[in-house]
N, C-alpha and C positions, 0 to 999 in steps of 0.2 A: 572290390578287388577285382583285380584282372587273374584270369586264368592263365598258366604258363602258355597254353596253345592260342591265346588271343594274341590280336597285333599290338605292337608295343610293349609288350611285357620284355623286361630286361633282367635278367638275372644277374646275380654279384658274381664277380670271378671268385673261384674257389681255388684254394691250394692244400696240396698234399703235401705234406713234411716228413720225413724219414729223420728220426732222430736216435740219440744214445742217451740213456740215465747214467750219468758218473755221481755214485753217490760217495759223500766223505764219509770221515769216520763215524761222526753223531748219526749220519743217515743210515749207515751200514748197520750199526747196532739197533738203532730205534725200527728200522724194515726186517730184521731177520726173524723174527718170530713169525712175519706174515710172508716172507719170501722164502724162508727156509735158508740155510746158513750158505749152501754153494750159491745160491741165484745172488745174495745179497753181496756175497765176496766178489763173484763176478762183474757186480755193479758197481763196486768200489775200485776195482782193478782198472789200469790203465785203458781206455776206450770205452768202459761202461758196458751196457748191454742195449739192444736194440727196442726202441718203442716208438710208438703212435701217439703224438701229442694230441689231444683234445680240445682243450682250454688252458687258458691261464690269466691270472691276476699277478699283481704287482708281488704277493708272496707266495704262490704256489701254481703248480701246473698240474693237471690233471693228464694223465697217461694211460693207455694200454701197454702192456710188456708184451714184445712179440716173443713168442716160443721159441728159445734156439739155444741151443749148448747148456748151459748151467740150468736155465729159467724153461724149464718144461712146459709150464702151464700160462696160458694169459691171463692176466689181472689187470683189471682195473683199479686204477690209484691215484690219490690226491698226494703229491710230493711236495713238501714245502720247501724253497729255497733255501734254509737253513739247511736241510739234510742233503743237498748236492745239487746238480744241475742239468737241464736238459739240453742237449746241444744238438742243433739241427745238421742234418747231413747234406740236406739238398731240399729245394724248394721248388715246385712245379707248378704255373698258374694255367690253370684249365681255360680254354676258349670260352666266352660266353656264346649261347646259342645264335647269335647276330653273326659272331666272327666265323660259323661253321658253314661252309659251303654244301649245298644238298649233292648228291651221288646220283 
């Protein structure tokens, strides 16, 4: 296995995605005990709450809730797609080390 510092090592491009969690009524009810009433209500409101997606499958998305407004604690959750949706705000593709010129 090559180390990052060895010639010929290519890093995969990484993506940082900002997103919002928007819960449906079922999701609001299911997650209220874990999130608190105010945070669950904010997540069910238009626009939802800011999150950082970590991974996803066909049935769920793993996220971290960004503390903001009614959601004052960062929380790591797995959200079933039956309970709502995670909507991407924007996507940034980071350059690979080969794409970055030395300073």
